[in-house]
C-alpha positions in Angstrom: 0.0 0.0 0.0 1.3 3.5 -0.9 -1.2 5.9 0.7 -3.4 4.8 3.6 -3.4 8.2 5.4 -7.0 9.2 4.6 -8.5 5.9 3.6 -10.0 4.0 6.5 -11.4 1.4 4.2 -7.8 0.4 3.1 -6.8 0.2 6.7 -9.8 -2.0 7.4 -9.0 -4.2 4.5 -5.4 -4.5 5.6 -6.4 -5.4 9.2 -8.7 -8.1 7.9 -6.0 -9.5 5.6 -3.5 -9.6 8.5 -6.0 -11.4 10.7 -6.6 -14.0 7.9 -2.9 -14.5 7.6 -2.7 -15.3 11.3 -5.6 -17.8 11.0 -4.0 -19.4 8.0 -0.8 -20.0 10.0 -2.8 -22.0 12.5 -3.9 -24.5 9.8 -4.0 -27.8 11.7 -3.4 -29.8 8.5 0.0 -28.2 7.9 1.0 -28.6 11.5 0.1 -32.2 11.7 1.5 -33.1 8.3 4.9 -31.6 9.4 4.7 -33.7 12.6 4.0 -36.9 10.8 6.8 -36.2 8.3 9.2 -35.9 11.2 7.9 -38.9 13.1 5.8 -41.2 10.9 3.2 -43.5 12.4 4.5 -47.1 12.4 2.7 -50.3 11.2 1.3 -52.4 14.0 2.0 -56.1 14.1 -1.2 -56.6 16.1 -3.8 -54.3 17.4 -5.5 -51.1 16.0 -5.0 -47.4 15.9 -7.8 -45.8 17.8 -8.1 -42.2 16.7 -10.1 -39.7 18.8 -10.2 -36.1 17.4 -12.0 -33.5 19.5 -12.3 -29.7 19.2 -13.0 -27.1 16.6 -10.1 -28.4 14.5 -11.0 -32.0 14.9 -12.1 -32.6 11.3 -9.0 -31.3 9.7 -6.8 -33.1 12.2 -8.6 -36.4 11.7 -8.4 -36.3 7.9 -4.6 -35.6 8.1 -4.1 -38.4 10.6 -6.1 -40.9 8.5 -3.9 -40.1 5.5 -0.8 -40.7 7.6 -1.8 -44.2 8.7 0.4 -47.0 7.4 -1.2 -49.1 4.6 -3.6 -51.9 5.6 -3.7 -50.7 9.2 -6.7 -51.6 11.3 -8.2 -48.5 12.9 -11.3 -46.8 14.3 -11.8 -43.1 14.3 -14.2 -40.8 16.2 -14.5 -37.1 15.5 -16.2 -34.6 17.8 -16.5 -31.0 16.6 -18.8 -28.1 16.7 -21.8 -27.7 14.4 -20.2 -25.0 12.3 -17.2 -27.2 11.4 -19.2 -30.5 11.0 -18.6 -32.4 7.8 -18.6 -36.1 6.9 -15.2 -37.8 6.9 -14.6 -41.1 5.1 -13.5 -43.7 7.5 -14.6 -41.8 10.6 -17.7 -41.6 12.8 -18.5 -37.9 13.3 -20.4 -36.2 16.1 -21.4 -32.5 16.0 -22.1 -30.9 19.3 -22.7 -27.5 20.9 -20.2 -24.9 22.0 -19.7 -23.1 24.4 -22.6 -24.7 26.3 -22.8 -28.5 26.0 -25.7 -30.4 24.7 -27.1 -33.9 24.3 -25.0 -34.7 21.2 -21.9 -33.9 23.1 -23.0 -36.3 25.8 -23.5 -39.1 23.2 -20.0 -38.4 21.8 -18.5 -38.7 25.3 -20.2 -42.1 25.7 -18.9 -43.2 22.4 -15.4 -42.4 23.4 -15.7 -44.2 26.7 -17.2 -47.3 24.9 -14.3 -47.4 22.5 -11.7 -47.0 25.2 -13.3 -49.9 27.1 -12.1 -52.2 24.2 -8.4 -51.3 24.3 -5.6 -53.9 24.5 -1.9 -53.4 25.1 -1.4 -53.9 21.3 -3.6 -51.0 20.4 -2.4 -47.4 19.9 -4.6 -44.5 21.0 -4.1 -41.3 19.1 -5.8 -38.2 20.5 -6.1 -35.1 18.4 -6.9 -32.2 20.6 -7.9 -28.6 19.7 -9.7 -25.7 21.4 -13.4 -26.1 22.2 -13.0 -29.8 23.1 -14.0 -29.1 26.7 -17.5 -27.9 26.1 -18.0 -30.3 23.2 -17.4 -33.4 25.3 -19.5 -33.5 28.5 -18.9 -36.7 30.5 -20.5 -36.1 33.9 -19.3 -37.9 37.0 -21.8 -40.4 38.5 -24.6 -38.4 40.2 -24.4 -35.5 37.7 -26.3 -35.1 34.5 -26.2 -32.9 31.4 -28.4 -30.2 32.9 -25.8 -29.8 35.7 -23.0 -29.4 33.2 -25.1 -26.8 31.3 -25.8 -24.8 34.4 -22.2 -24.8 35.5 -21.0 -23.7 32.0 -23.4 -20.8 32.0 -22.4 -19.8 35.5 -18.7 -19.8 34.6 -19.3 -17.9 31.3 -21.4 -15.2 33.0 -19.0 -14.4 35.8 -15.7 -13.6 34.2 -13.8 -16.8 35.0 -10.7 -17.3 32.8 -10.2 -20.4 30.8 -7.8 -21.9 33.5 -10.4 -21.5 36.2 -13.3 -22.7 34.0 -11.4 -25.9 33.0 -10.3 -26.6 36.5 -14.0 -26.8 37.5 -14.9 -28.8 34.4 -12.1 -31.4 35.1 -13.4 -32.0 38.6 -16.9 -32.8 37.3 -15.9 -35.1 34.4 -14.9 -38.7 33.6 -12.8 -37.7 30.6 -11.1 -34.4 31.4 -8.0 -33.8 33.6 -6.4 -37.0 32.4 -9.5 -39.1 32.5 -9.2 -40.2 28.8 -5.6 -41.4 29.4 -6.8 -43.4 32.4 -9.6 -45.0 30.5 -7.3 -45.8 27.5 -5.1 -48.1 29.6 -3.5 -50.6 29.0 -3.0 -49.1 25.5 -0.4 -46.4 25.0 -1.6 -42.9 24.2 -0.1 -40.3 21.9 -1.8 -36.9 21.8 -1.2 -34.1 19.3 -2.3 -30.7 20.6 -3.2 -27.4 18.9 -3.2 -24.8 21.7 -6.0 -22.2 22.1 -4.9 -21.0 25.6 -2.5 -18.4 26.9 0.8 -19.9 27.9 0.0 -23.3 26.1 -0.6 -25.2 29.3 -1.5 -28.6 28.1 -3.6 -29.3 31.1 -5.9 -26.4 30.2 -6.4 -27.1 26.4 -9.8 -28.8 26.1 -9.5 -29.4 29.8 -6.5 -31.7 29.4 -8.0 -35.1 28.6 -4.5 -36.6 28.4 -2.8 -34.4 31.0 -2.9 -34.0 34.8 -5.8 -31.9 36.3 -5.2 -28.2 37.2 -6.4 -28.7 40.8 -8.6 -30.5 43.2 -12.3 -30.4 43.9 -11.5 -28.2 46.9 -9.7 -25.8 44.5 -12.8 -25.8 42.2 -15.2 -25.0 45.1 -12.9 -22.2 46.3 -13.4 -20.4 42.9 -17.1 -20.2 43.5 -16.6 -19.2 47.2 -14.4 -16.3 46.1 -17.2 -14.8 44.1 -20.0 -15.7 46.4 -21.6 -18.1 43.9 -21.8 -21.3 45.9 -25.5 -20.9 46.5 -26.0 -20.7 42.7 -24.5 -24.2 42.2 -26.8 -27.0 41.4 -27.1 -29.1 44.6 -25.6 -32.2 42.9 -22.6 -30.2 41.7 -22.0 -28.6 45.2 -22.2 -32.1 46.7 -19.7 -33.5 44.1 -17.2 -30.7 44.8 -17.6 -31.0 48.6 -17.2 -34.8 48.5 -14.1 -35.8 50.4 -13.0 -38.7 48.2 -9.3 -37.8 48.0 -8.6 -37.5 44.3 -6.7 -40.6 43.1 -3.4 -40.1 41.4 -3.6 -40.8 37.6 -0.8 -42.8 36.0 0.4 -41.1 32.9 3.1 -43.5 32.1 1.1 -44.7 29.0 0.8 -41.1 27.6 2.9 -38.8 25.4 1.8 -35.3 24.6 3.1 -33.1 21.7 2.2 -29.4 21.1 1.9 -28.8 17.3 0.6 -25.3 17.1 -0.2 -22.1 19.1 -1.3 -18.5 19.1 2.3 -17.2 19.0 2.9 -18.8 15.6 -0.1 -16.9 14.2 1.2 -13.6 15.7 4.6 -14.2 14.1 2.8 -14.9 10.7 1.1 -11.5 11.0 4.4 -9.7 11.4 5.8 -11.5 8.4 2.8 -10.5 6.3 3.1 -6.7 6.8 3.3 -4.7 3.6 6.3 -2.4 2.9 6.3 0.7 4.9 4.6 -0.7 8.0 6.4 -1.3 11.4 4.9 -4.1 13.5 5.2 -5.0 17.1 3.8 -7.9 19.2 3.1 -6.2 22.4 1.7 -9.2 24.3 1.1 -12.8 23.5 -0.3 -13.6 26.9 -3.2 -11.1 26.9 -5.8 -11.9 29.7 -8.2 -10.0 31.8 -11.7 -8.5 31.7 -12.3 -6.5 28.5 -13.5 -3.5 30.5 -10.0 -3.2 31.9 -8.1 -4.3 28.9 -9.6 -1.9 26.3 -8.1 1.3 27.8 -4.7 -0.4 28.1 -4.6 -1.4 24.4 -5.8 2.1 23.5 -3.0 3.7 25.5 -0.4 1.7 23.5 -2.0 2.9 20.2 -2.1 6.5 21.4 1.6 6.3 21.9 2.4 5.3 18.3 5.3 7.1 16.9 4.8 10.2 14.7 5.3 10.1 10.9 5.1 6.3 10.9 2.7 3.5 10.0 2.5 1.1 13.0 0.8 -2.2 13.6 0.3 -3.4 17.2 -0.5 -7.0 17.7 -1.7 -8.9 20.8 -2.8 -12.5 21.4 -4.6 -14.3 24.2 -8.0 -14.8 25.7 -9.9 -12.1 27.6 -13.1 -12.4 29.6 -16.4 -10.6 30.0 -18.4 -10.2 33.2 -22.1 -10.2 32.2 -24.2 -7.4 33.7 -27.0 -7.4 31.1 -28.9 -9.8 28.9 -27.6 -8.7 25.5 -25.8 -10.8 22.9 -22.1 -10.8 22.0 -18.7 -12.2 22.8 -15.4 -11.1 24.3 -13.9 -10.0 21.0 -17.0 -8.0 20.0 -17.2 -6.3 23.4 -13.4 -5.6 23.4 -13.6 -3.9 20.0 -16.6 -1.8 21.0 -15.0 -0.8 24.3 -11.8 0.2 22.4 -13.9 2.5 20.2 -15.6 4.0 23.3 -12.3 4.5 25.1 -10.9 6.3 22.0 -13.8 8.7 22.0 -12.7 10.0 25.4 -8.9 9.9 24.6 -8.6 9.9 20.8 -5.7 8.4 18.9 -4.0 11.0 16.6 -4.0 9.9 13.0 -6.1 7.3 11.2 -6.6 4.0 12.9 -8.6 0.8 13.0 -8.8 -1.9 15.7 -9.7 -5.6 15.2 -10.3 -8.2 17.8 -11.3 -11.7 16.5 -11.4 -15.3 17.5 -9.3 -17.5 15.2 -12.1 -20.1 15.1 -14.3 -17.6 13.3 -16.9 -17.6 16.1 -17.0 -15.2 19.1 -19.3 -16.5 21.9 -22.7 -17.8 20.9 -22.8 -15.8 17.7 -21.9 -16.1 14.0 -19.4 -13.2 14.3 -15.6 -13.7 14.8 -15.4 -10.4 16.5 -15.3 -6.7 15.7 -13.4 -4.2 13.4 -13.9 -0.7 14.6 -12.6 2.8 13.7 -13.1 6.4 14.9 -16.5 6.6 13.3 -18.0 3.4 14.8 -19.9 5.1 17.7 -21.1 7.8 15.3 -22.6 5.2 13.0 -24.4 3.6 16.0 -25.8 6.9 17.1 -27.1 7.6 13.6 -29.5 4.6 14.1 -31.0 6.1 17.2 -29.2 3.8 19.6 -26.8 4.8 22.4 -23.4 2.9 22.4 -23.0 3.1 26.2 -26.4 1.7 26.8 -25.6 -1.2 24.5 -22.3 -1.8 26.3 -24.0 -1.7 29.7 -26.4 -4.5 28.5 -23.5 -6.5 27.0 -25.2 -6.1 23.6 -22.0 -5.7 21.5 -23.4 -7.9 18.7 -26.3 -5.4 18.1 -24.0 -2.4 18.4 -21.5 -3.7 15.8 -24.3 -4.8 13.5 -25.7 -1.3 13.6 -22.2 0.1 12.8 -21.4 -2.4 10.1 -18.4 -3.5 12.1 -18.7 -7.2 12.5 -15.8 -9.5 11.5 -17.6 -12.2 9.6 -15.3 -14.9 8.2 -17.2 -18.1 9.0 -15.9 -21.2 10.8 -12.2 -21.6 10.1 -11.6 -25.2 11.2 -8.9 -24.2 13.6 -8.6 -22.5 17.0 -5.6 -20.8 18.6 -7.4 -18.3 20.8 -7.9 -14.6 19.9 -5.9 -12.0 18.0 -6.0 -8.2 18.3 -4.6 -5.9 15.7 -4.4 -2.1 15.8 -3.2 -0.1 12.7 -2.2 3.5 13.4 -1.2 5.6 10.4 0.6 8.9 11.3 2.6 9.0 8.1 1.3 12.3 6.8 
């Protein structure tokens, strides 16, 4: 680009292109193909390959794994993904389930996995292909709990600003498959997991609630999270009883399990830097971005306000923020972050032309069809022109409606991958 100084549309197009470059870098097929080239799957003299793919990238990962199987190998393959990424796969049994709140189809998928693992022998090899979203997609409640309990807990966690580590600690302590449960059920067969990270810091116990990794904490730790926010009385009685049970969590033997990280958010941020056009200076300011969007938005704005004069600068962040629900509107953390950035800018404007994008690499932000938001200095003006008040929409957590009125949704469709969120701010002071 040669002249972006007065052309916001060009800035918006560039921000979208950079985001798409980051998503492309998280292609699970390429990551898994490279892994199998370096360490091919070996023929089995006896036994089967049992392939379990779960998460928003499950379909692509399963297809790649099936292609990498040695010729004439006996295998079974289960795929569990979200509805938006569901597609038939030859040689696999596929389940589509709900995210971020679990449903009956996810429950059926969890039972199918446990039934398959009940047939393992020492000669079998269990391959687990893990990507973000796998936690909500695969409810497997402890005895005494049911799907309604899992739904209620997920809604409570989502509404009260818990981060993904805290959410998945709770989920692990209410599940038969999470927090190493899958590895335990797979014994005596060895387990090899290939993991695409969607969490800040790439903690393998957090991704999809760690079905092949140790739990993040105990039932006591999980209960303490609700006590800290005064939410214990809102727990379903059966969940409260399960977390209060003094059963002494048994140690899980992971000697049968090997885990390998094959992709992460940081790789996508690096790809964005490499995609910058001539004349732009790029900086990754934080690849561990966490916190409530109400607090994060002013911090990101302050960085953009300090962009150097007479330069074109791209600031990049990656991570996973949270939203504390105070209203009954519709939206997601990326949509609300983008809208709050625009609102913060109105009080303390950035000099020069700018756009700000916040999007989920899976193409879906919260329970919506939007990946996030792409805002500029005129976003709030466009909302007001419709007769609505941006601050009232924010107070009601109605970021989806606000961005729809402004024409500022980031709509890219389901991507088939998931490496958390990306934020991009372009500031053009080259005048």
